N, C-alpha and C positions, 0 to 999 in steps of 0.2 A: 535469521528469520524466525519468528515464533511458530509454535505448533499450529496455532489458529490461522496464521497467515499462510503457512504451507498448505493446510487443508483447504483454504479458500481458493488458492491457485489450482490445486488439484481438481476441485469441483468445477472451476471455470473451464479447465482443460477437458474434463469429461463431457461437459455440456457442449463445448464447441466441436468436439469430435463425434459425439454420439447423436446430437440433435441438430446443431447448426449446419454441419457439413452435409448431411443427407438432404436437409431442406434446401440448401443452396444448389446442390446437384439437381434436385427435382426442378427448381426454378429455371436453371439453365436448360434442361431438357424441354421444359414447357416453352420457353422463349425460342428455342431452336425450331420447334414445330410451327412457329408462326411465319417461317419463310426467310427472306433476305436478311442475313445477319449484319450487313453493313449499315443498315438504317433501322435496326431493331433496338430501341432504347431499353426494353426489358432485358434483352440478352446482355447488353453492355453493363447494365446496373447489376445483374446477377454475377457477371464475371468480376466486377469490381468488389462486390461483397465477398466473393470467393477469395480473391486476392487478400483482402483485409483479414478475413477469418484465418486463412492459412498462415499469414504473417504473424498473427497473434498466437496461433498454435505453436509455431516455431519459437516465438519469444517465451511462451510459458514453459515449453519443454526445456529450453536452455536454462531458465531461472530455476526450475525444479531440479535439474540435474546438477547444478552448481550450488544449490542452497545448503547452508549449514543451519540445521534446525536446532533451536535452543528451547528446552522446556522451562519456561519461566517459573513454574510452580516448584521447581527443584532448586531455585536460586535463593540466596539469603544474604543478609549483610545490612550494613548501615549506610553504605555509599551508593550513589546512583551509578548503575551500569546498564547495559542493554537489557531490555525487558522490564526494568523497574517502572513502577507506577509512582509518580511524584506529585505531591500536593504542594502548590505554590501560592504565595500571595504577592500580588503586584504592590510594591511599596508606595507607588504614587496614587493608585486608585483604590487600594485595599480590596481589589477583586481577587477572589480565590479561583484557582484553576487546577485541574487534575489532568495530567498527561501520562501516557505510557510510551516509553521509548521503544520503537519497533524498527524493522527494516524498511528500506526505501519503498519497496513495492507494496507494503501494507499500511503505509501512513494514510491517515484520514483525520484531519484536524477536527472536523465536525463530530467525530466519535471519540475525540481525546487521544488520538494515536499520532505521535509525531515521529518523523524520521530521525534516525540516529545521526544523519548528516545535516540536520537543520541547525541554525545558529543557537537556538535555545537548548537543544539536546547536547550540542558540543560544549556549551557553557556549564551544563549540569553534571556531565560525566565526572566522576571522582569526588563530587561534593556530597555532603551529608546533611542531616536534619539540623536546622538552625543556621546553616550557612547562607550567605547572601551572594547572589550572582548578578553580574552585569551582562546584559545581552545586547549586542549590537545587531539589531534587526533592520530590515529594509525601511520600516516605519520610524526608526530612531532608536535611541538607547532606552532600555527598560531595566529596572532593578527588581529582582524577585528574592523573596526569602523562602527557603525550603521548609515547609511545615512537617512533611512526612515522606518517608521512602518505604515502599512495601513491594512485595513480589506476590503476584496472584495469578 
């Protein structure tokens, strides 16, 4: 996991424990004061929110405790490895794309961050500038040329 991905998970954990948890507890207390719990929709909704929040807190704590954090700014080289930012050109459409290869929990294609376990990242690992890669994706085969590999 990258340093930024680790920080984002820590921030979410802090928010869920310091803000969301007390708000949900207050909502449960408020709903309890309305009387009969068996037919109290507010109470059941608050308990469901509590269950969801506590589950996510446990998941975040587990991920953070097992995370191996890699500072991408300290990496270098000419080959694609975890953390590399890769500029590609689709050989069919001539469309250029830039992706950073990150951990599964921090992947966000809209922000140009792809998971290390994605088909395109697996095809890129170990390749360098000027290499052509064939990617078997769910939408069919694509051929890309690597224009640049950098670490930032």
